[in-house]
DSSP file (Angstrom, degrees, kcal/mol; ACC not computed):
  #  RESIDUE AA STRUCTURE BP1 BP2  ACC     N-H-->O    O-->H-N    N-H-->O    O-->H-N    TCO  KAPPA ALPHA  PHI   PSI    X-CA   Y-CA   Z-CA
    1    1 A M    >         0   0    0      0, 0.0     3,-1.3     0, 0.0    11,-0.1   0.000 360.0 360.0 360.0 -10.4   36.1   -5.3  125.6
    2    2 A Q  T 3   +     0   0    0      1,-0.3     7,-0.1     7,-0.0     0, 0.0   0.746 360.0  55.1 -69.6 -21.8   37.6   -5.1  129.1
    3    3 A N  T 3  S+     0   0    0      2,-0.0    -1,-0.3     6,-0.0     6,-0.1   0.462  82.9 117.3 -89.1   0.1   40.5   -7.3  127.9
    4    4 A F  S <  S-     0   0    0     -3,-1.3    59,-0.0     1,-0.1    58,-0.0  -0.248  71.6-108.0 -63.9 153.4   41.4   -5.0  125.0
    5    5 A S     >  -     0   0    0      1,-0.1     4,-2.7     4,-0.0     5,-0.2  -0.282  37.6 -99.3 -68.7 163.9   44.8   -3.3  125.0
    6    6 A P  H  > S+     0   0    0      0, 0.0     4,-2.6     0, 0.0     5,-0.2   0.909 125.6  56.5 -52.2 -41.8   44.9    0.4  125.7
    7    7 A L  H  > S+     0   0    0      1,-0.2     4,-2.2     2,-0.2     5,-0.1   0.917 111.4  41.1 -58.3 -44.0   45.1    1.0  122.0
    8    8 A L  H  > S+     0   0    0      2,-0.2     4,-1.8     1,-0.2    -1,-0.2   0.815 110.2  57.5 -75.7 -29.1   41.9   -0.9  121.3
    9    9 A Q  H  <>S+     0   0    0     -4,-2.7     5,-3.1     2,-0.2     6,-0.8   0.909 108.9  47.5 -61.4 -41.5   40.2    0.7  124.4
   10   10 A F  H ><5S+     0   0    0     -4,-2.6     3,-2.5    -5,-0.2    13,-0.6   0.951 110.8  51.6 -57.9 -51.0   41.0    4.0  122.7
   11   11 A Y  H 3<5S+     0   0    0     -4,-2.2    -2,-0.2     1,-0.3    -1,-0.2   0.802 106.9  52.2 -61.7 -29.0   39.6    2.7  119.4
   12   12 A A  T 3<5S-     0   0    0     -4,-1.8    -1,-0.3    -5,-0.1    -2,-0.2   0.394 117.9-115.8 -84.4   1.6   36.4    1.6  121.2
   13   13 A N  T < 5S+     0   0    0     -3,-2.5    -3,-0.2     2,-0.2    -2,-0.1   0.764  83.9 119.5  68.5  29.1   36.2    5.2  122.6
   14   14 A Q  S   <S+     0   0    0     -5,-3.1    -4,-0.2     1,-0.2    -5,-0.1   0.721  75.6  17.1 -92.6 -29.4   36.6    3.9  126.1
   15   15 A I  S    S-     0   0    0     -6,-0.8     8,-0.3    -9,-0.2    -1,-0.2  -0.970  81.3-108.7-141.5 157.1   39.7    5.8  127.0
   16   16 A P        -     0   0    0      0, 0.0     6,-0.3     0, 0.0    -6,-0.1  -0.342  33.6-109.8 -80.1 164.8   41.6    8.8  125.6
   17   17 A D    >   -     0   0    0      4,-3.1     3,-2.2    -7,-0.1    23,-0.0  -0.198  52.8 -78.8 -79.2-174.3   45.0    8.6  123.8
   18   18 A T  T 3  S+     0   0    0      1,-0.3    -1,-0.1     2,-0.1    38,-0.0   0.531 132.7  56.9 -70.3  -3.3   48.2   10.0  125.5
   19   19 A H  T 3  S-     0   0    0      2,-0.2    -1,-0.3    20,-0.1     3,-0.1   0.222 121.3-104.3-107.8  10.3   47.1   13.5  124.6
   20   20 A G  S <  S+     0   0    0     -3,-2.2     2,-0.4     1,-0.3    -2,-0.1   0.622  78.2 131.9  82.3  11.9   43.7   13.3  126.3
   21   21 A R        -     0   0    0     -6,-0.0    -4,-3.1     4,-0.0    -1,-0.3  -0.816  46.0-146.7-101.9 136.8   41.7   12.8  123.1
   22   22 A Y    >>  -     0   0    0     -2,-0.4     4,-1.6    -6,-0.3     3,-0.9  -0.608  33.3-107.1 -89.0 160.6   39.0   10.2  122.5
   23   23 A I  H 3> S+     0   0    0    -13,-0.6     4,-2.0    -8,-0.3     3,-0.3   0.913 121.4  56.5 -53.7 -42.8   38.6    8.8  119.0
   24   24 A E  H 3> S+     0   0    0      1,-0.2     4,-0.5     2,-0.2    -1,-0.3   0.791 102.3  56.4 -63.2 -29.1   35.4   10.7  118.7
   25   25 A D  H X4 S+     0   0    0     -3,-0.9     3,-0.9     2,-0.2    -1,-0.2   0.907 106.8  48.9 -62.9 -44.2   37.2   13.9  119.4
   26   26 A I  H >< S+     0   0    0     -4,-1.6     3,-1.8    -3,-0.3    -2,-0.2   0.879 103.1  60.9 -63.5 -38.7   39.6   13.3  116.6
   27   27 A W  H 3< S+     0   0    0     -4,-2.0    -1,-0.2     1,-0.3    -2,-0.2   0.717 102.8  54.2 -62.5 -18.1   36.7   12.5  114.2
   28   28 A E  T << S+     0   0    0     -3,-0.9    -1,-0.3    -4,-0.5    -2,-0.2   0.446  78.4 123.3 -94.1  -3.0   35.6   16.1  114.9
   29   29 A F    <   -     0   0    0     -3,-1.8     2,-0.1    -4,-0.2    -3,-0.0  -0.314  59.6-130.4 -59.8 142.1   38.8   17.8  113.9
   30   30 A N     >  -     0   0    0      1,-0.1     4,-2.4    57,-0.0     5,-0.2  -0.375  32.5 -94.6 -83.8 174.4   38.5   20.4  111.1
   31   31 A H  H  > S+     0   0    0      1,-0.2     4,-2.1     2,-0.2     5,-0.2   0.843 124.3  54.5 -64.3 -33.7   40.7   20.2  108.1
   32   32 A Q  H  > S+     0   0    0      2,-0.2     4,-2.5     1,-0.2    -1,-0.2   0.937 110.5  46.2 -61.1 -44.8   43.2   22.7  109.5
   33   33 A K  H  > S+     0   0    0      1,-0.2     4,-1.8     2,-0.2    -2,-0.2   0.892 111.0  52.6 -67.3 -38.4   43.6   20.6  112.6
   34   34 A L  H  < S+     0   0    0     -4,-2.4    -1,-0.2     1,-0.2    -2,-0.2   0.882 113.1  45.8 -60.3 -38.3   43.9   17.4  110.5
   35   35 A E  H  < S+     0   0    0     -4,-2.1    -2,-0.2    -5,-0.2    -1,-0.2   0.893 121.8  32.3 -72.6 -41.8   46.7   19.1  108.5
   36   36 A Y  H  < S+     0   0    0     -4,-2.5     2,-0.6    -5,-0.2    -2,-0.2   0.504  97.3  84.9-103.5  -1.6   48.7   20.6  111.4
   37   37 A T     <  +     0   0    0     -4,-1.8     3,-0.3    -5,-0.2     4,-0.2  -0.886  51.4 177.7 -96.7 123.8   48.3   18.1  114.2
   38   38 A H        +     0   0    0     -2,-0.6     4,-0.2     1,-0.2    -1,-0.1   0.336  63.0  67.6-109.5   7.5   50.8   15.3  113.7
   39   39 A N  S    S+     0   0    0      1,-0.1    -1,-0.2     2,-0.1   -20,-0.1   0.164  86.7  65.1-117.9  21.3   50.3   13.1  116.6
   40   40 A F  S >> S+     0   0    0     -3,-0.3     4,-1.9    -6,-0.1     3,-1.9   0.734  81.1  71.4-105.1 -36.5   46.8   11.6  115.9
   41   41 A I  H 3> S+     0   0    0      1,-0.3     4,-2.0     2,-0.2    -2,-0.1   0.812  93.3  60.2 -59.3 -32.1   47.3    9.5  112.8
   42   42 A Q  H 34 S+     0   0    0      1,-0.2    -1,-0.3     2,-0.2     5,-0.2   0.759 107.9  46.0 -66.4 -25.2   49.3    6.9  114.7
   43   43 A W  H <4 S+     0   0    0     -3,-1.9    -2,-0.2     1,-0.1    -1,-0.2   0.844 116.5  40.6 -86.5 -40.3   46.3    6.3  116.9
   44   44 A I  H  < S+     0   0    0     -4,-1.9    -2,-0.2     1,-0.3    -3,-0.2   0.727 128.9  30.0 -85.4 -20.4   43.6    6.1  114.3
   45   45 A F  S  < S-     0   0    0     -4,-2.0    -1,-0.3    -5,-0.3    82,-0.1  -0.594  86.9-172.0-132.2  71.4   45.7    4.1  111.9
   46   46 A P        -     0   0    0      0, 0.0     2,-0.3     0, 0.0    84,-0.1  -0.193   2.4-160.4 -68.2 156.7   48.1    2.0  114.1
   47   47 A L  B     -a   58   0A   0     10,-0.6    12,-3.9     2,-0.3     4,-0.1  -0.789  33.1-106.9-127.8 170.9   50.9   -0.1  112.7
   48   48 A E  S    S+     0   0    0     -2,-0.3     2,-0.3    10,-0.2    10,-0.1   0.367 102.2  56.0 -81.4   3.6   53.0   -2.9  114.0
   49   49 A V  S    S-     0   0    0      8,-0.1    -2,-0.3    11,-0.0    10,-0.2  -0.947  93.0 -99.5-133.9 153.9   56.0   -0.6  114.4
   50   50 A M        -     0   0    0     -2,-0.3     8,-0.1     1,-0.1    -2,-0.1  -0.481  46.0-102.0 -72.3 144.2   56.5    2.6  116.4
   51   51 A S        -     0   0    0      3,-0.4     5,-0.2    -2,-0.1    -1,-0.1  -0.332  18.3-140.3 -60.3 144.1   56.3    5.8  114.4
   52   52 A R  S    S+     0   0    0      1,-0.1    -1,-0.1     3,-0.1    -2,-0.0   0.639  98.9  38.0 -78.2 -12.6   59.7    7.4  113.6
   53   53 A Y  S    S+     0   0    0      1,-0.3    -1,-0.1   -15,-0.1   -15,-0.0   0.719 120.1  22.9-113.6 -26.9   58.3   10.8  114.3
   54   54 A H  S    S-     0   0    0    -16,-0.0    -3,-0.4   -15,-0.0    -1,-0.3  -0.998  84.8 -96.9-142.6 142.1   56.0   10.7  117.3
   55   55 A P        +     0   0    0      0, 0.0   -13,-0.1     0, 0.0    -3,-0.1  -0.377  58.5 169.0 -55.4 136.6   55.5    8.3  120.2
   56   56 A S        -     0   0    0     -5,-0.2     2,-0.1   -14,-0.0   -13,-0.1  -0.972  36.9 -94.6-151.4 160.9   52.8    6.0  119.2
   57   57 A P        -     0   0    0      0, 0.0   -10,-0.6     0, 0.0     2,-0.5  -0.444  36.5-130.7 -76.2 156.7   51.0    2.7  120.1
   58   58 A I  B     -a   47   0A   0    -12,-0.1     2,-0.6    -2,-0.1   -10,-0.2  -0.930  12.7-129.4-111.0 128.3   52.1   -0.5  118.5
   59   59 A L        -     0   0    0    -12,-3.9     2,-0.1    -2,-0.5    -9,-0.0  -0.663  31.6-158.4 -76.6 115.6   49.5   -2.8  116.9
   60   60 A T     >  -     0   0    0     -2,-0.6     4,-2.2     1,-0.1     5,-0.2  -0.428  31.7-105.3 -92.7 166.2   50.2   -6.3  118.4
   61   61 A K  H  > S+     0   0    0      1,-0.2     4,-2.2     2,-0.2     5,-0.1   0.883 124.5  52.3 -57.1 -41.5   49.2   -9.6  117.0
   62   62 A Q  H  > S+     0   0    0      1,-0.2     4,-2.6     2,-0.2    -1,-0.2   0.880 106.7  52.8 -62.3 -38.9   46.5   -9.8  119.7
   63   63 A D  H  > S+     0   0    0      1,-0.2     4,-2.7     2,-0.2    -2,-0.2   0.910 108.2  50.7 -62.7 -41.6   45.3   -6.4  118.6
   64   64 A R  H  X S+     0   0    0     -4,-2.2     4,-2.5     2,-0.2    -2,-0.2   0.908 110.5  48.9 -63.2 -44.8   45.0   -7.7  115.0
   65   65 A L  H  X S+     0   0    0     -4,-2.2     4,-1.0     2,-0.2    -1,-0.2   0.927 110.1  51.6 -59.1 -45.3   43.1  -10.7  116.2
   66   66 A D  H >< S+     0   0    0     -4,-2.6     3,-0.9     1,-0.2     4,-0.2   0.926 109.0  50.4 -58.0 -46.4   40.8   -8.5  118.2
   67   67 A F  H >< S+     0   0    0     -4,-2.7     3,-1.7     1,-0.3     7,-0.3   0.916 106.0  56.7 -58.1 -43.4   40.1   -6.3  115.1
   68   68 A A  H 3< S+     0   0    0     -4,-2.5    -1,-0.3     1,-0.3    -2,-0.2   0.728 113.5  40.3 -62.5 -20.4   39.3   -9.4  113.1
   69   69 A H  T << S+     0   0    0     -4,-1.0     2,-0.5    -3,-0.9    -1,-0.3   0.264 102.0  79.4-108.6  10.8   36.7  -10.4  115.5
   70   70 A S    <>  -     0   0    0     -3,-1.7     4,-1.7    -4,-0.2     5,-0.1  -0.917  46.5-173.7-129.6 111.2   35.1   -7.0  116.3
   71   71 A D  H  > S+     0   0    0     -2,-0.5     4,-2.9     1,-0.2     5,-0.2   0.872  90.8  58.6 -62.1 -35.8   32.7   -5.2  114.0
   72   72 A L  H  > S+     0   0    0      1,-0.2     4,-2.5     2,-0.2     5,-0.2   0.941 105.8  46.8 -58.5 -49.0   32.8   -2.2  116.3
   73   73 A L  H  > S+     0   0    0      1,-0.2     4,-2.1     2,-0.2    -1,-0.2   0.891 113.9  47.9 -63.3 -38.2   36.6   -1.8  115.8
   74   74 A K  H  X S+     0   0    0     -4,-1.7     4,-2.4    -7,-0.3    -1,-0.2   0.905 111.7  50.6 -63.3 -42.8   36.3   -2.2  112.1
   75   75 A Q  H  X S+     0   0    0     -4,-2.9     4,-2.2     1,-0.2    -2,-0.2   0.892 109.9  50.1 -65.8 -38.4   33.4    0.3  112.0
   76   76 A H  H  X S+     0   0    0     -4,-2.5     4,-2.4     2,-0.2    -1,-0.2   0.906 110.5  50.2 -70.4 -38.2   35.4    2.8  114.0
   77   77 A Q  H  X S+     0   0    0     -4,-2.1     4,-2.4     1,-0.2    -2,-0.2   0.909 109.1  50.9 -62.0 -40.2   38.4    2.4  111.6
   78   78 A Q  H  X S+     0   0    0     -4,-2.4     4,-2.5     2,-0.2    -2,-0.2   0.882 109.5  51.3 -67.3 -36.8   36.1    3.0  108.6
   79   79 A K  H  X S+     0   0    0     -4,-2.2     4,-2.0     2,-0.2    -2,-0.2   0.924 110.2  49.8 -64.1 -41.8   34.8    6.2  110.4
   80   80 A S  H  X S+     0   0    0     -4,-2.4     4,-1.9     1,-0.2    -2,-0.2   0.905 110.3  49.9 -63.3 -39.1   38.4    7.3  110.8
   81   81 A L  H  X S+     0   0    0     -4,-2.4     4,-3.2     1,-0.2     5,-0.2   0.932 108.2  53.0 -63.3 -43.4   39.0    6.6  107.1
   82   82 A D  H  X S+     0   0    0     -4,-2.5     4,-2.2     1,-0.2    -1,-0.2   0.875 107.2  52.8 -63.5 -35.1   36.0    8.6  106.1
   83   83 A V  H  X S+     0   0    0     -4,-2.0     4,-1.6     2,-0.2    -1,-0.2   0.929 114.1  41.5 -60.9 -46.8   37.3   11.6  108.1
   84   84 A M  H  X S+     0   0    0     -4,-1.9     4,-2.5     2,-0.2    -2,-0.2   0.865 110.5  56.4 -75.4 -34.7   40.6   11.4  106.3
   85   85 A L  H  X>S+     0   0    0     -4,-3.2     5,-3.4     2,-0.2     4,-0.6   0.942 107.0  50.5 -60.0 -45.0   39.1   10.8  102.9
   86   86 A D  H ><5S+     0   0    0     -4,-2.2     3,-1.1     1,-0.2    -1,-0.2   0.920 110.3  49.1 -56.2 -43.6   37.1   13.9  103.3
   87   87 A F  H 3<5S+     0   0    0     -4,-1.6    -1,-0.2     1,-0.2    -2,-0.2   0.890 112.9  48.3 -64.1 -38.7   40.2   15.9  104.2
   88   88 A W  H 3<5S-     0   0    0     -4,-2.5    -1,-0.2    -5,-0.1    -2,-0.2   0.451 124.3-102.0 -85.0   3.2   42.0   14.4  101.2
   89   89 A G  T <<5S+     0   0    0     -3,-1.1    11,-2.8    -4,-0.6    12,-0.4   0.751  83.8 111.0  89.5  24.1   39.1   15.2   98.8
   90   90 A M  E   < -B   99   0B   0     -5,-3.4    -1,-0.3     9,-0.3     2,-0.3  -0.812  47.7-154.4-129.0 168.0   37.6   11.8   98.5
   91   91 A V  E     -B   98   0B   0      7,-2.5     7,-2.2    -2,-0.3     2,-0.4  -0.985   9.7-144.4-142.0 151.9   34.5   10.0   99.6
   92   92 A R  E     -B   97   0B   0     -2,-0.3     2,-0.4     5,-0.2     5,-0.2  -0.927  14.4-178.9-122.6 141.1   33.7    6.3  100.2
   93   93 A D  E >  S-B   96   0B   0      3,-2.2     3,-2.0    -2,-0.4     2,-0.6  -0.855  74.6 -55.4-133.2  98.4   30.6    4.3   99.6
   94   94 A G  T 3  S-     0   0    0     -2,-0.4     0, 0.0     1,-0.3     0, 0.0  -0.595 123.3 -18.1  69.6-118.9   31.3    0.8  100.8
   95   95 A L  T 3  S+     0   0    0     -2,-0.6     2,-0.7    -3,-0.1    -1,-0.3   0.428 116.6 101.4 -96.9  -1.5   34.4   -0.2   99.0
   96   96 A N  E <   -B   93   0B   0     -3,-2.0    -3,-2.2    47,-0.0     2,-0.5  -0.771  49.0-177.7 -92.5 113.2   34.1    2.4   96.3
   97   97 A I  E     +B   92   0B   0     -2,-0.7     2,-0.3    -5,-0.2    -5,-0.2  -0.953  11.0 159.8-114.3 127.4   36.4    5.4   96.9
   98   98 A V  E     -B   91   0B   0     -7,-2.2    -7,-2.5    -2,-0.5     2,-0.2  -0.881  43.7 -89.6-138.4 166.8   36.3    8.4   94.5
   99   99 A E  E     -B   90   0B   0     -2,-0.3    -9,-0.3    -9,-0.2   -10,-0.1  -0.518  30.1-131.3 -77.6 149.3   37.2   12.0   94.4
  100  100 A K  S    S-     0   0    0    -11,-2.8     2,-0.3    -2,-0.2   -10,-0.1   0.672  75.5 -48.0 -77.2 -14.5   34.6   14.5   95.5
  101  101 A G  S    S-     0   0    0    -12,-0.4     2,-0.4     0, 0.0    -1,-0.1  -0.905 101.2 -18.7 176.5-156.4   35.1   16.7   92.4
  102  102 A I        -     0   0    0     -2,-0.3     2,-0.4    -3,-0.1    -2,-0.0  -0.607  66.6-147.9 -73.8 126.5   38.0   18.2   90.5
  103  103 A L        -     0   0    0     -2,-0.4     2,-0.3    44,-0.1   -14,-0.0  -0.824  10.1-161.3-101.8 138.5   41.0   18.2   92.9
  104  104 A T     >  -     0   0    0     -2,-0.4     4,-2.8     1,-0.1     7,-0.2  -0.840  25.2-129.0-113.5 151.3   43.6   20.9   92.7
  105  105 A K  T  4 S+     0   0    0     -2,-0.3     7,-0.2     1,-0.2     6,-0.2   0.792 109.6  59.1 -68.3 -25.9   47.2   20.8   94.1
  106  106 A K  T  4 S+     0   0    0      1,-0.2     3,-0.3     2,-0.1    -1,-0.2   0.925 115.5  32.0 -68.0 -40.6   46.5   24.1   95.8
  107  107 A E  T  4 S+     0   0    0      1,-0.3     2,-0.6     2,-0.0    -2,-0.2   0.848 129.2  37.8 -83.0 -37.1   43.6   22.8   97.8
  108  108 A Y    ><  -     0   0    0     -4,-2.8     3,-1.9     1,-0.1    -1,-0.3  -0.818  67.0-176.5-118.7  90.6   44.9   19.2   98.2
  109  109 A T  G >  S+     0   0    0     -2,-0.6     3,-2.2     1,-0.3    -1,-0.1   0.660  71.9  80.2 -66.5 -15.9   48.6   19.4   98.7
  110  110 A W  G 3  S+     0   0    0      1,-0.3    -1,-0.3     7,-0.1     5,-0.1   0.657  82.3  68.2 -65.5  -9.3   49.0   15.6   98.7
  111  111 A L  G <  S+     0   0    0     -3,-1.9    42,-2.6    -7,-0.2    -1,-0.3   0.605  84.0  90.8 -83.5  -9.7   48.9   15.8   94.9
  112  112 A K  S <  S-     0   0    0     -3,-2.2    43,-0.3    -7,-0.2     3,-0.2  -0.303  97.4 -99.7 -76.9 167.8   52.3   17.6   94.9
  113  113 A P  S    S+     0   0    0      0, 0.0    42,-1.1     0, 0.0     2,-0.4   0.841 109.2  27.6 -60.2 -33.4   55.5   15.7   94.5
  114  114 A H  S    S+     0   0    0     -5,-0.1     2,-0.3    40,-0.1    -3,-0.1  -0.971  71.8 142.6-136.6 118.2   56.3   15.8   98.3
  115  115 A D    >>  -     0   0    0     -2,-0.4     3,-1.5    -3,-0.2     4,-0.5  -0.974  50.0-129.6-151.6 139.1   53.7   16.1  101.0
  116  116 A H  H >> S+     0   0    0     -2,-0.3     4,-1.4     1,-0.3     3,-0.5   0.731 104.6  69.6 -63.9 -20.7   53.5   14.5  104.5
  117  117 A N  H 3> S+     0   0    0      1,-0.2     4,-2.5     2,-0.2    -1,-0.3   0.790  87.4  65.9 -69.5 -25.3   49.9   13.3  103.8
  118  118 A Q  H <> S+     0   0    0     -3,-1.5     4,-2.0     1,-0.2    -1,-0.2   0.893 103.3  45.7 -61.5 -37.5   51.3   10.8  101.3
  119  119 A L  H <X S+     0   0    0     -4,-0.5     4,-2.5    -3,-0.5    -1,-0.2   0.844 109.9  54.2 -72.5 -35.9   53.0    9.1  104.2
  120  120 A R  H  X S+     0   0    0     -4,-1.4     4,-2.4     2,-0.2    -2,-0.2   0.890 107.9  51.2 -62.9 -39.4   49.8    9.2  106.2
  121  121 A M  H  X S+     0   0    0     -4,-2.5     4,-2.7     2,-0.2     5,-0.2   0.926 108.0  51.2 -64.5 -43.6   48.0    7.6  103.2
  122  122 A T  H  X S+     0   0    0     -4,-2.0     4,-2.6     1,-0.2    -2,-0.2   0.943 111.2  48.8 -55.8 -47.3   50.6    4.8  103.1
  123  123 A R  H  X S+     0   0    0     -4,-2.5     4,-2.8     1,-0.2    -1,-0.2   0.898 109.7  52.2 -56.5 -43.9   50.0    4.3  106.8
  124  124 A T  H  X S+     0   0    0     -4,-2.4     4,-2.4     2,-0.2    -2,-0.2   0.929 110.4  47.4 -64.2 -46.5   46.3    4.2  106.3
  125  125 A I  H  X S+     0   0    0     -4,-2.7     4,-2.1     1,-0.2    -2,-0.2   0.955 115.1  45.4 -55.9 -51.9   46.5    1.6  103.6
  126  126 A H  H  X S+     0   0    0     -4,-2.6     4,-2.4    -5,-0.2    -2,-0.2   0.911 112.3  50.7 -63.1 -42.6   48.8   -0.6  105.7
  127  127 A S  H  X S+     0   0    0     -4,-2.8     4,-2.0     2,-0.2    -1,-0.2   0.903 108.9  51.3 -64.6 -42.2   46.8   -0.2  108.9
  128  128 A L  H  <>S+     0   0    0     -4,-2.4     5,-2.1     1,-0.2    -1,-0.2   0.926 112.0  47.9 -60.8 -42.9   43.5   -1.2  107.1
  129  129 A A  H ><5S+     0   0    0     -4,-2.1     3,-0.9     1,-0.2    -2,-0.2   0.881 113.1  47.1 -65.3 -40.0   45.3   -4.3  105.7
  130  130 A L  H 3<5S+     0   0    0     -4,-2.4    -1,-0.2     1,-0.2    -2,-0.2   0.806 106.7  59.8 -69.5 -29.2   46.7   -5.2  109.2
  131  131 A C  T 3<5S-     0   0    0     -4,-2.0    -1,-0.2    -5,-0.2    -2,-0.1  -0.055 124.3 -95.3 -96.1  30.4   43.3   -4.7  110.8
  132  132 A D  T < 5S+     0   0    0     -3,-0.9    -3,-0.2     1,-0.1    -2,-0.1   0.834  97.9 109.6  63.2  38.9   41.5   -7.3  108.8
  133  133 A Q     >< +     0   0    0     -5,-2.1     4,-2.3    -6,-0.1     3,-0.2  -0.387  27.6 147.3-133.7  57.0   40.2   -4.9  106.2
  134  134 A P  H  >  +     0   0    0      0, 0.0     4,-2.3     0, 0.0     5,-0.2   0.826  70.0  55.8 -68.4 -30.6   42.2   -5.9  103.1
  135  135 A E  H  > S+     0   0    0      2,-0.2     4,-1.9     1,-0.2     5,-0.1   0.913 110.4  45.7 -65.6 -40.7   39.5   -5.1  100.6
  136  136 A L  H  > S+     0   0    0      2,-0.2     4,-2.6     1,-0.2     5,-0.2   0.903 110.7  54.3 -67.9 -40.5   39.2   -1.6  101.9
  137  137 A A  H  X S+     0   0    0     -4,-2.3     4,-2.6     1,-0.2    -2,-0.2   0.929 110.3  45.9 -56.3 -45.8   43.0   -1.3  101.9
  138  138 A L  H  X S+     0   0    0     -4,-2.3     4,-2.3     2,-0.2    -1,-0.2   0.840 110.3  53.9 -68.1 -34.0   43.1   -2.3   98.2
  139  139 A S  H  X S+     0   0    0     -4,-1.9     4,-2.4     2,-0.2    -2,-0.2   0.915 111.7  44.5 -64.3 -43.6   40.2    0.1   97.4
  140  140 A L  H  X S+     0   0    0     -4,-2.6     4,-2.7     2,-0.2     5,-0.2   0.929 112.2  52.8 -67.5 -42.8   42.1    3.1   99.0
  141  141 A Q  H  X S+     0   0    0     -4,-2.6     4,-2.3    -5,-0.2    -2,-0.2   0.952 112.7  43.5 -54.4 -52.0   45.3    2.0   97.3
  142  142 A Q  H  X S+     0   0    0     -4,-2.3     4,-2.4     1,-0.2     5,-0.2   0.909 112.9  52.5 -65.2 -40.9   43.7    1.9   93.8
  143  143 A A  H  X S+     0   0    0     -4,-2.4     4,-2.7     1,-0.2     5,-0.3   0.907 110.1  47.9 -63.4 -41.8   41.8    5.2   94.4
  144  144 A L  H  X S+     0   0    0     -4,-2.7     4,-2.5     2,-0.2     5,-0.3   0.900 111.6  50.1 -65.1 -39.1   45.0    7.0   95.4
  145  145 A L  H  X S+     0   0    0     -4,-2.3     4,-1.9    -5,-0.2    -2,-0.2   0.953 116.1  42.2 -61.9 -48.3   46.9    5.6   92.3
  146  146 A V  H  X S+     0   0    0     -4,-2.4     4,-2.1     2,-0.2    -2,-0.2   0.924 118.4  43.3 -66.0 -49.4   44.1    6.7   90.0
  147  147 A I  H  X S+     0   0    0     -4,-2.7     4,-2.7     2,-0.2     5,-0.5   0.918 114.3  50.2 -68.2 -43.7   43.4   10.1   91.5
  148  148 A A  H  X S+     0   0    0     -4,-2.5     4,-2.1    -5,-0.3     6,-0.3   0.911 112.6  47.4 -62.5 -41.5   47.1   11.0   92.0
  149  149 A D  H  < S+     0   0    0     -4,-1.9    -1,-0.2    -5,-0.3    -2,-0.2   0.878 116.6  44.9 -67.2 -35.4   47.8   10.0   88.3
  150  150 A K  H  < S+     0   0    0     -4,-2.1    -2,-0.2    -5,-0.2    -1,-0.2   0.902 131.8  13.8 -76.4 -40.1   44.8   12.1   87.1
  151  151 A Y  H  < S+     0   0    0     -4,-2.7   -46,-0.2    -5,-0.1    -3,-0.2   0.616 117.0  50.9-113.6 -16.5   45.2   15.3   89.1
  152  152 A G     <  -     0   0    0     -4,-2.1   -40,-0.2    -5,-0.5   -41,-0.1  -0.471  59.7-134.0-119.5-177.9   48.7   15.3   90.6
  153  153 A N        +     0   0    0    -42,-2.6     2,-0.1    -2,-0.2    -4,-0.1  -0.464  41.4 174.8-132.3  60.5   52.4   14.9   90.1
  154  154 A V        -     0   0    0     -6,-0.3   -40,-0.1     1,-0.1     5,-0.1  -0.427  42.9 -96.4 -69.0 136.6   53.2   12.7   93.0
  155  155 A N    >>  -     0   0    0    -42,-1.1     3,-1.4   -43,-0.3     4,-1.0  -0.305  30.2-128.2 -50.8 129.0   56.7   11.3   93.3
  156  156 A P  H 3> S+     0   0    0      0, 0.0     4,-1.6     0, 0.0     3,-0.2   0.818 107.8  66.6 -54.1 -33.2   56.9    7.8   91.7
  157  157 A K  H 3> S+     0   0    0      1,-0.2     4,-1.8     2,-0.2     5,-0.1   0.874  96.1  55.9 -56.7 -37.6   58.5    6.5   95.0
  158  158 A I  H <> S+     0   0    0     -3,-1.4     4,-2.8     1,-0.2    -1,-0.2   0.894 101.9  55.5 -61.7 -42.9   55.2    7.3   96.7
  159  159 A F  H  X S+     0   0    0     -4,-1.0     4,-2.7     1,-0.2    -1,-0.2   0.908 106.6  51.4 -57.4 -41.7   53.4    5.1   94.3
  160  160 A D  H  X S+     0   0    0     -4,-1.6     4,-2.1     2,-0.2    -1,-0.2   0.899 108.5  50.4 -64.2 -40.3   55.7    2.3   95.2
  161  161 A Y  H  X S+     0   0    0     -4,-1.8     4,-1.1     2,-0.2    -2,-0.2   0.930 111.3  48.6 -59.8 -47.8   55.0    2.8   98.9
  162  162 A W  H >< S+     0   0    0     -4,-2.8     3,-0.6     1,-0.2     4,-0.4   0.927 111.3  50.3 -56.6 -48.8   51.2    2.7   98.2
  163  163 A L  H >< S+     0   0    0     -4,-2.7     3,-0.5     1,-0.2    -1,-0.2   0.866 115.1  43.5 -59.9 -38.3   51.6   -0.5   96.2
  164  164 A N  H >< S+     0   0    0     -4,-2.1     3,-1.5     1,-0.2    -1,-0.2   0.630  92.3  82.9 -83.9 -12.5   53.6   -2.2   98.9
  165  165 A A  T << S+     0   0    0     -4,-1.1    -1,-0.2    -3,-0.6   -36,-0.2   0.658  81.3  62.9 -71.7 -14.7   51.5   -1.1  101.8
  166  166 A T  T <  S+     0   0    0     -3,-0.5     2,-0.7    -4,-0.4    -1,-0.3   0.547  78.4 102.3 -86.3  -4.3   48.9   -3.9  101.4
  167  167 A S    <   +     0   0    0     -3,-1.5   -37,-0.1    -4,-0.1   -38,-0.0  -0.687  49.1 160.8 -81.1 118.4   51.5   -6.6  102.1
  168  168 A V        -     0   0    0     -2,-0.7     3,-0.1   -39,-0.1     2,-0.1  -0.969  45.6 -96.8-135.9 151.3   51.1   -7.8  105.7
  169  169 A P        -     0   0    0      0, 0.0     0, 0.0     0, 0.0     0, 0.0  -0.383  52.4-101.7 -62.5 145.1   52.1  -10.8  107.6
  170  170 A S        -     0   0    0      1,-0.1     2,-0.7    -2,-0.1   -40,-0.0  -0.303  29.4-129.0 -68.8 156.6   49.4  -13.4  107.7
  171  171 A L        -     0   0    0     -3,-0.1     2,-0.5  -107,-0.1    -1,-0.1  -0.917  10.7-144.9-113.2 107.4   47.4  -13.7  110.9
  172  172 A D              0   0    0     -2,-0.7  -107,-0.1     1,-0.2    -2,-0.0  -0.604 360.0 360.0 -70.7 118.3   47.1  -17.2  112.3
  173  173 A R              0   0    0     -2,-0.5    -1,-0.2  -108,-0.0    -2,-0.0   0.415 360.0 360.0 -98.2 360.0   43.6  -17.3  113.8
């Protein structure tokens, strides 16, 4: 793990992010902190491009290869997913993702036509796919489509984002 990039060293809980937080600190955020802190999602669900809104790490091809060969990194990404799923009103058992109960738009604002969490969800799907967890990315995608249709009135454009988020460049191993 000593050869990991700073992003993956953060992911392995070896160093803090640029705000002094370790990944385990982020896992302890309460729902209010998850909602109103906007500079952590880029660290727990990295992408191959810089965020438009906050300085963020960039997931490199080498990072993707390292994810593909590291159970620890995948487990940490799954823990990050579980934290966000709880915040979004869902729970995961393996690849099965379901709502925790009846979801309301008042409690779960991502079910409204426009909410910043919908873009976080898109990022999460895409990051899972990039980080060698395509089945989990598809499970999240399908759960979001079903739950949003059942309880929400999410903008149809968001459904397109979610559907496209699993498309990633192949990783030559």
